[in-house]
PDB file of the backbone (N, CA, C, O) and the ligand in Angstrom, with CONECT records:
HET     ZN  A 101       1
ATOM      1  N   MET A   1      56.061  13.254  14.532  1.00  0.00           N
ATOM      2  CA  MET A   1      56.612  14.572  14.804  1.00  0.00           C
ATOM      3  C   MET A   1      55.539  15.343  15.536  1.00  0.00           C
ATOM      4  O   MET A   1      54.372  15.354  15.143  1.00  0.00           O
ATOM      5  N   PRO A   2      56.027  16.090  16.781  1.00  0.00           N
ATOM      6  CA  PRO A   2      55.126  16.711  17.667  1.00  0.00           C
ATOM      7  C   PRO A   2      54.891  18.071  17.080  1.00  0.00           C
ATOM      8  O   PRO A   2      55.782  18.705  16.514  1.00  0.00           O
ATOM      9  N   LEU A   3      53.451  18.570  17.262  1.00  0.00           N
ATOM     10  CA  LEU A   3      53.232  19.871  16.812  1.00  0.00           C
ATOM     11  C   LEU A   3      53.098  20.805  17.736  1.00  0.00           C
ATOM     12  O   LEU A   3      52.431  20.584  18.746  1.00  0.00           O
ATOM     13  N   TYR A   4      53.682  21.919  17.531  1.00  0.00           N
ATOM     14  CA  TYR A   4      54.001  22.983  18.494  1.00  0.00           C
ATOM     15  C   TYR A   4      53.207  24.245  17.987  1.00  0.00           C
ATOM     16  O   TYR A   4      53.070  24.461  16.783  1.00  0.00           O
ATOM     17  N   GLU A   5      52.776  24.931  18.797  1.00  0.00           N
ATOM     18  CA  GLU A   5      51.983  26.310  18.459  1.00  0.00           C
ATOM     19  C   GLU A   5      52.914  27.542  18.848  1.00  0.00           C
ATOM     20  O   GLU A   5      53.428  27.691  19.956  1.00  0.00           O
ATOM     21  N   PHE A   6      53.031  28.279  17.917  1.00  0.00           N
ATOM     22  CA  PHE A   6      53.706  29.622  18.186  1.00  0.00           C
ATOM     23  C   PHE A   6      52.970  30.797  17.887  1.00  0.00           C
ATOM     24  O   PHE A   6      52.150  30.854  16.972  1.00  0.00           O
ATOM     25  N   TYR A   7      53.285  31.846  18.736  1.00  0.00           N
ATOM     26  CA  TYR A   7      52.447  33.023  18.652  1.00  0.00           C
ATOM     27  C   TYR A   7      53.322  34.205  18.269  1.00  0.00           C
ATOM     28  O   TYR A   7      54.358  34.431  18.893  1.00  0.00           O
ATOM     29  N   CYS A   8      52.953  34.909  17.326  1.00  0.00           N
ATOM     30  CA  CYS A   8      53.716  36.302  17.037  1.00  0.00           C
ATOM     31  C   CYS A   8      53.108  37.305  17.546  1.00  0.00           C
ATOM     32  O   CYS A   8      51.893  37.413  17.383  1.00  0.00           O
ATOM     33  N   SER A   9      53.810  38.221  18.247  1.00  0.00           N
ATOM     34  CA  SER A   9      53.024  39.321  18.898  1.00  0.00           C
ATOM     35  C   SER A   9      52.845  40.382  18.117  1.00  0.00           C
ATOM     36  O   SER A   9      52.032  41.263  18.392  1.00  0.00           O
ATOM     37  N   LYS A  10      53.661  40.392  16.973  1.00  0.00           N
ATOM     38  CA  LYS A  10      53.612  41.462  15.944  1.00  0.00           C
ATOM     39  C   LYS A  10      52.391  41.204  15.036  1.00  0.00           C
ATOM     40  O   LYS A  10      51.727  42.159  14.632  1.00  0.00           O
ATOM     41  N   CYS A  11      52.099  40.004  14.724  1.00  0.00           N
ATOM     42  CA  CYS A  11      50.814  39.678  13.968  1.00  0.00           C
ATOM     43  C   CYS A  11      49.590  39.249  14.784  1.00  0.00           C
ATOM     44  O   CYS A  11      48.498  39.030  14.261  1.00  0.00           O
ATOM     45  N   GLU A  12      49.810  39.153  15.972  1.00  0.00           N
ATOM     46  CA  GLU A  12      49.033  38.798  17.001  1.00  0.00           C
ATOM     47  C   GLU A  12      48.277  37.428  16.483  1.00  0.00           C
ATOM     48  O   GLU A  12      47.087  37.353  16.789  1.00  0.00           O
ATOM     49  N   LYS A  13      48.813  36.395  15.769  1.00  0.00           N
ATOM     50  CA  LYS A  13      48.237  35.507  15.389  1.00  0.00           C
ATOM     51  C   LYS A  13      49.050  34.099  15.912  1.00  0.00           C
ATOM     52  O   LYS A  13      50.198  34.197  16.347  1.00  0.00           O
ATOM     53  N   LYS A  14      48.419  32.905  15.838  1.00  0.00           N
ATOM     54  CA  LYS A  14      49.069  31.717  16.172  1.00  0.00           C
ATOM     55  C   LYS A  14      49.495  30.766  14.961  1.00  0.00           C
ATOM     56  O   LYS A  14      48.772  30.571  13.985  1.00  0.00           O
ATOM     57  N   TYR A  15      50.588  30.273  15.119  1.00  0.00           N
ATOM     58  CA  TYR A  15      51.084  29.327  13.894  1.00  0.00           C
ATOM     59  C   TYR A  15      51.440  27.995  14.478  1.00  0.00           C
ATOM     60  O   TYR A  15      52.023  27.903  15.559  1.00  0.00           O
ATOM     61  N   GLU A  16      51.083  26.956  13.749  1.00  0.00           N
ATOM     62  CA  GLU A  16      51.596  25.624  14.142  1.00  0.00           C
ATOM     63  C   GLU A  16      52.600  25.220  13.277  1.00  0.00           C
ATOM     64  O   GLU A  16      52.492  25.307  12.054  1.00  0.00           O
ATOM     65  N   GLU A  17      53.764  24.694  13.967  1.00  0.00           N
ATOM     66  CA  GLU A  17      54.924  24.141  13.406  1.00  0.00           C
ATOM     67  C   GLU A  17      55.180  22.837  13.872  1.00  0.00           C
ATOM     68  O   GLU A  17      54.813  22.439  14.978  1.00  0.00           O
ATOM     69  N   LEU A  18      55.850  22.115  12.989  1.00  0.00           N
ATOM     70  CA  LEU A  18      56.263  20.716  13.367  1.00  0.00           C
ATOM     71  C   LEU A  18      57.714  20.686  13.769  1.00  0.00           C
ATOM     72  O   LEU A  18      58.602  20.873  12.937  1.00  0.00           O
ATOM     73  N   CYS A  19      57.930  20.479  14.889  1.00  0.00           N
ATOM     74  CA  CYS A  19      59.490  20.648  15.268  1.00  0.00           C
ATOM     75  C   CYS A  19      59.662  19.250  15.997  1.00  0.00           C
ATOM     76  O   CYS A  19      58.837  18.622  16.660  1.00  0.00           O
ATOM     77  N   SER A  20      60.928  18.957  15.691  1.00  0.00           N
ATOM     78  CA  SER A  20      61.421  17.629  16.409  1.00  0.00           C
ATOM     79  C   SER A  20      62.115  17.903  17.712  1.00  0.00           C
ATOM     80  O   SER A  20      62.045  17.137  18.673  1.00  0.00           O
ATOM     81  N   SER A  21      62.753  18.970  17.702  1.00  0.00           N
ATOM     82  CA  SER A  21      63.310  19.407  18.968  1.00  0.00           C
ATOM     83  C   SER A  21      62.442  20.517  19.792  1.00  0.00           C
ATOM     84  O   SER A  21      61.554  21.192  19.270  1.00  0.00           O
ATOM     85  N   ALA A  22      62.756  20.583  20.882  1.00  0.00           N
ATOM     86  CA  ALA A  22      62.159  21.572  21.788  1.00  0.00           C
ATOM     87  C   ALA A  22      62.583  23.154  21.616  1.00  0.00           C
ATOM     88  O   ALA A  22      63.292  23.697  22.463  1.00  0.00           O
ATOM     89  N   LEU A  23      62.107  23.835  20.485  1.00  0.00           N
ATOM     90  CA  LEU A  23      62.539  25.033  20.313  1.00  0.00           C
ATOM     91  C   LEU A  23      61.657  26.099  21.050  1.00  0.00           C
ATOM     92  O   LEU A  23      60.444  25.922  21.162  1.00  0.00           O
ATOM     93  N   ASN A  24      62.313  27.256  21.573  1.00  0.00           N
ATOM     94  CA  ASN A  24      61.640  28.082  22.250  1.00  0.00           C
ATOM     95  C   ASN A  24      60.904  29.193  21.399  1.00  0.00           C
ATOM     96  O   ASN A  24      59.965  29.901  21.762  1.00  0.00           O
ATOM     97  N   SER A  25      61.526  29.177  20.229  1.00  0.00           N
ATOM     98  CA  SER A  25      61.025  30.400  19.328  1.00  0.00           C
ATOM     99  C   SER A  25      61.160  29.944  17.874  1.00  0.00           C
ATOM    100  O   SER A  25      62.081  29.171  17.610  1.00  0.00           O
ATOM    101  N   VAL A  26      60.346  30.341  16.921  1.00  0.00           N
ATOM    102  CA  VAL A  26      60.569  30.263  15.394  1.00  0.00           C
ATOM    103  C   VAL A  26      60.419  31.373  14.643  1.00  0.00           C
ATOM    104  O   VAL A  26      59.879  32.335  15.188  1.00  0.00           O
ATOM    105  N   GLN A  27      60.754  31.465  13.563  1.00  0.00           N
ATOM    106  CA  GLN A  27      60.475  32.638  12.626  1.00  0.00           C
ATOM    107  C   GLN A  27      59.204  32.566  12.141  1.00  0.00           C
ATOM    108  O   GLN A  27      58.748  31.565  11.589  1.00  0.00           O
ATOM    109  N   CYS A  28      58.509  33.761  12.354  1.00  0.00           N
ATOM    110  CA  CYS A  28      56.965  33.909  11.948  1.00  0.00           C
ATOM    111  C   CYS A  28      57.027  33.809  10.261  1.00  0.00           C
ATOM    112  O   CYS A  28      57.820  34.434   9.557  1.00  0.00           O
ATOM    113  N   PRO A  29      56.138  33.001   9.859  1.00  0.00           N
ATOM    114  CA  PRO A  29      55.916  32.847   8.427  1.00  0.00           C
ATOM    115  C   PRO A  29      55.346  34.078   7.748  1.00  0.00           C
ATOM    116  O   PRO A  29      55.540  34.281   6.550  1.00  0.00           O
ATOM    117  N   SER A  30      54.676  34.860   8.479  1.00  0.00           N
ATOM    118  CA  SER A  30      54.067  36.045   7.888  1.00  0.00           C
ATOM    119  C   SER A  30      54.953  37.181   7.884  1.00  0.00           C
ATOM    120  O   SER A  30      55.248  37.710   6.813  1.00  0.00           O
ATOM    121  N   CYS A  31      55.379  37.581   8.916  1.00  0.00           N
ATOM    122  CA  CYS A  31      56.171  38.917   9.008  1.00  0.00           C
ATOM    123  C   CYS A  31      57.905  38.430   9.022  1.00  0.00           C
ATOM    124  O   CYS A  31      58.788  39.069   8.450  1.00  0.00           O
ATOM    125  N   GLY A  32      58.105  37.257   9.753  1.00  0.00           N
ATOM    126  CA  GLY A  32      59.650  37.158   9.713  1.00  0.00           C
ATOM    127  C   GLY A  32      60.040  37.313  11.232  1.00  0.00           C
ATOM    128  O   GLY A  32      61.097  36.810  11.614  1.00  0.00           O
ATOM    129  N   LYS A  33      59.263  37.959  12.072  1.00  0.00           N
ATOM    130  CA  LYS A  33      59.737  38.208  13.356  1.00  0.00           C
ATOM    131  C   LYS A  33      59.715  37.016  14.230  1.00  0.00           C
ATOM    132  O   LYS A  33      59.214  35.943  13.892  1.00  0.00           O
ATOM    133  N   GLU A  34      60.282  37.251  15.376  1.00  0.00           N
ATOM    134  CA  GLU A  34      60.508  35.878  16.275  1.00  0.00           C
ATOM    135  C   GLU A  34      58.935  35.614  16.863  1.00  0.00           C
ATOM    136  O   GLU A  34      58.254  36.484  17.406  1.00  0.00           O
ATOM    137  N   ALA A  35      58.554  34.321  16.645  1.00  0.00           N
ATOM    138  CA  ALA A  35      57.339  33.773  17.337  1.00  0.00           C
ATOM    139  C   ALA A  35      57.588  32.901  18.553  1.00  0.00           C
ATOM    140  O   ALA A  35      58.228  31.861  18.400  1.00  0.00           O
ATOM    141  N   LYS A  36      57.217  33.181  19.527  1.00  0.00           N
ATOM    142  CA  LYS A  36      57.250  32.458  20.729  1.00  0.00           C
ATOM    143  C   LYS A  36      56.296  31.316  20.874  1.00  0.00           C
ATOM    144  O   LYS A  36      55.102  31.376  20.580  1.00  0.00           O
ATOM    145  N   LYS A  37      57.008  30.123  21.419  1.00  0.00           N
ATOM    146  CA  LYS A  37      56.245  29.048  21.448  1.00  0.00           C
ATOM    147  C   LYS A  37      55.222  29.115  22.580  1.00  0.00           C
ATOM    148  O   LYS A  37      55.568  29.642  23.637  1.00  0.00           O
ATOM    149  N   VAL A  38      53.995  28.623  22.442  1.00  0.00           N
ATOM    150  CA  VAL A  38      52.934  28.694  23.336  1.00  0.00           C
ATOM    151  C   VAL A  38      52.697  27.261  23.896  1.00  0.00           C
ATOM    152  O   VAL A  38      53.239  26.348  23.273  1.00  0.00           O
ATOM    153  N   PHE A  39      51.959  26.951  24.987  1.00  0.00           N
ATOM    154  CA  PHE A  39      51.750  25.697  25.469  1.00  0.00           C
ATOM    155  C   PHE A  39      50.348  25.189  24.805  1.00  0.00           C
ATOM    156  O   PHE A  39      49.399  25.972  24.757  1.00  0.00           O
ATOM    157  N   SER A  40      50.256  24.078  24.378  1.00  0.00           N
ATOM    158  CA  SER A  40      49.043  23.619  23.832  1.00  0.00           C
ATOM    159  C   SER A  40      48.158  23.141  24.955  1.00  0.00           C
ATOM    160  O   SER A  40      48.564  22.629  25.999  1.00  0.00           O
ATOM    161  N   LEU A  41      46.801  23.384  24.596  1.00  0.00           N
ATOM    162  CA  LEU A  41      45.893  23.028  25.525  1.00  0.00           C
ATOM    163  C   LEU A  41      45.504  21.350  25.542  1.00  0.00           C
ATOM    164  O   LEU A  41      44.922  20.784  26.467  1.00  0.00           O
ATOM    165  N   PHE A  42      45.877  20.851  24.551  1.00  0.00           N
ATOM    166  CA  PHE A  42      45.469  19.358  24.374  1.00  0.00           C
ATOM    167  C   PHE A  42      46.579  18.497  25.077  1.00  0.00           C
ATOM    168  O   PHE A  42      46.445  17.306  25.358  1.00  0.00           O
ATOM    169  N   GLN A  43      47.651  19.232  25.314  1.00  0.00           N
ATOM    170  CA  GLN A  43      48.814  18.456  25.926  1.00  0.00           C
ATOM    171  C   GLN A  43      48.600  18.391  27.626  1.00  0.00           C
ATOM    172  O   GLN A  43      48.905  19.288  28.412  1.00  0.00           O
ATOM    173  N   THR A  44      48.126  17.368  27.884  1.00  0.00           N
ATOM    174  CA  THR A  44      47.890  17.106  29.347  1.00  0.00           C
ATOM    175  C   THR A  44      48.954  16.336  30.165  1.00  0.00           C
ATOM    176  O   THR A  44      49.658  15.528  29.559  1.00  0.00           O
ATOM    177  N   GLY A  45      49.105  16.496  31.320  1.00  0.00           N
ATOM    178  CA  GLY A  45      49.989  15.831  32.098  1.00  0.00           C
ATOM    179  C   GLY A  45      49.867  14.297  32.070  1.00  0.00           C
ATOM    180  O   GLY A  45      48.793  13.709  32.207  1.00  0.00           O
ATOM    181  N   SER A  46      51.069  13.691  31.878  1.00  0.00           N
ATOM    182  CA  SER A  46      50.945  12.024  31.921  1.00  0.00           C
ATOM    183  C   SER A  46      50.952  11.511  33.139  1.00  0.00           C
ATOM    184  O   SER A  46      51.484  12.114  34.071  1.00  0.00           O
ATOM    185  N   GLY A  47      50.404  10.415  33.274  1.00  0.00           N
ATOM    186  CA  GLY A  47      50.415   9.776  34.583  1.00  0.00           C
ATOM    187  C   GLY A  47      49.267  10.005  35.413  1.00  0.00           C
ATOM    188  O   GLY A  47      49.160   9.456  36.509  1.00  0.00           O
ATOM    189  N   SER A  48      48.223  10.949  34.854  1.00  0.00           N
ATOM    190  CA  SER A  48      47.123  11.091  35.631  1.00  0.00           C
ATOM    191  C   SER A  48      45.787  10.194  35.410  1.00  0.00           C
ATOM    192  O   SER A  48      45.449   9.907  34.262  1.00  0.00           O
ATOM    193  N   SER A  49      45.130   9.812  36.390  1.00  0.00           N
ATOM    194  CA  SER A  49      43.998   8.908  36.276  1.00  0.00           C
ATOM    195  C   SER A  49      42.863   9.688  35.561  1.00  0.00           C
ATOM    196  O   SER A  49      42.755  10.913  35.627  1.00  0.00           O
ATOM    197  N   GLY A  50      42.093   8.937  34.928  1.00  0.00           N
ATOM    198  CA  GLY A  50      40.769   9.457  34.312  1.00  0.00           C
ATOM    199  C   GLY A  50      41.051  10.250  33.124  1.00  0.00           C
ATOM    200  O   GLY A  50      40.525  11.330  32.856  1.00  0.00           O
ATOM    201  N   GLY A  51      42.123   9.485  32.273  1.00  0.00           N
ATOM    202  CA  GLY A  51      42.462   9.970  31.096  1.00  0.00           C
ATOM    203  C   GLY A  51      41.421   9.811  29.967  1.00  0.00           C
ATOM    204  O   GLY A  51      40.697   8.816  29.997  1.00  0.00           O
ATOM    205  N   GLY A  52      41.287  10.740  28.943  1.00  0.00           N
ATOM    206  CA  GLY A  52      40.172  10.495  27.899  1.00  0.00           C
ATOM    207  C   GLY A  52      40.732   9.453  26.815  1.00  0.00           C
ATOM    208  O   GLY A  52      40.160   8.405  26.518  1.00  0.00           O
ATOM    209  N   THR A  53      41.894   9.888  26.295  1.00  0.00           N
ATOM    210  CA  THR A  53      42.484   9.023  25.177  1.00  0.00           C
ATOM    211  C   THR A  53      43.187   7.866  25.697  1.00  0.00           C
ATOM    212  O   THR A  53      44.012   7.870  26.610  1.00  0.00           O
ATOM    213  N   ALA A  54      42.726   6.756  24.939  1.00  0.00           N
ATOM    214  CA  ALA A  54      43.751   5.685  25.651  1.00  0.00           C
ATOM    215  C   ALA A  54      44.925   5.280  24.748  1.00  0.00           C
ATOM    216  O   ALA A  54      44.838   5.114  23.531  1.00  0.00           O
ATOM    217  N   SER A  55      46.073   5.135  25.517  1.00  0.00           N
ATOM    218  CA  SER A  55      47.168   4.980  24.891  1.00  0.00           C
ATOM    219  C   SER A  55      47.695   3.571  24.824  1.00  0.00           C
ATOM    220  O   SER A  55      47.588   2.796  25.775  1.00  0.00           O
ATOM    221  N   SER A  56      48.266   3.253  23.678  1.00  0.00           N
ATOM    222  CA  SER A  56      48.677   1.838  23.565  1.00  0.00           C
ATOM    223  C   SER A  56      50.156   1.654  24.199  1.00  0.00           C
ATOM    224  O   SER A  56      50.960   2.577  24.327  1.00  0.00           O
ATOM    225  N   GLY A  57      50.350   0.476  24.527  1.00  0.00           N
ATOM    226  CA  GLY A  57      51.724   0.311  25.205  1.00  0.00           C
ATOM    227  C   GLY A  57      51.633  -0.562  26.526  1.00  0.00           C
ATOM    228  O   GLY A  57      50.679  -1.311  26.738  1.00  0.00           O
ATOM    229  N   CYS A  58      52.539  -0.430  27.265  1.00  0.00           N
ATOM    230  CA  CYS A  58      52.510  -1.149  28.505  1.00  0.00           C
ATOM    231  C   CYS A  58      51.418  -0.715  29.366  1.00  0.00           C
ATOM    232  O   CYS A  58      51.172   0.482  29.512  1.00  0.00           O
ATOM    233  N   GLY A  59      50.798  -1.570  29.901  1.00  0.00           N
ATOM    234  CA  GLY A  59      49.627  -1.285  30.926  1.00  0.00           C
ATOM    235  C   GLY A  59      49.135  -2.591  31.544  1.00  0.00           C
ATOM    236  O   GLY A  59      49.472  -3.715  31.172  1.00  0.00           O
ATOM    237  N   GLY A  60      48.244  -2.279  32.594  1.00  0.00           N
ATOM    238  CA  GLY A  60      47.915  -3.367  33.492  1.00  0.00           C
ATOM    239  C   GLY A  60      46.833  -3.921  33.029  1.00  0.00           C
ATOM    240  O   GLY A  60      46.333  -4.883  33.612  1.00  0.00           O
TER     241      GLY A  60
HETATM  242 ZN    ZN A 101      54.236  37.758  12.485  1.00  0.00          ZN2+
END
């Protein structure tokens, strides 16, 4: 299951949530307000040469 990061503007904190679907926002676990989803830094574009991590699957 993919891990997404959510940022609450009220608490000014980030939260990690496991979401199966692409949600735009979740409820803040601290204050209950709407927390917006933020893009993770470790998520890099696929199909680019010079990747760090090796992915298993079909390859040349
Ligand atoms: Zn909050």
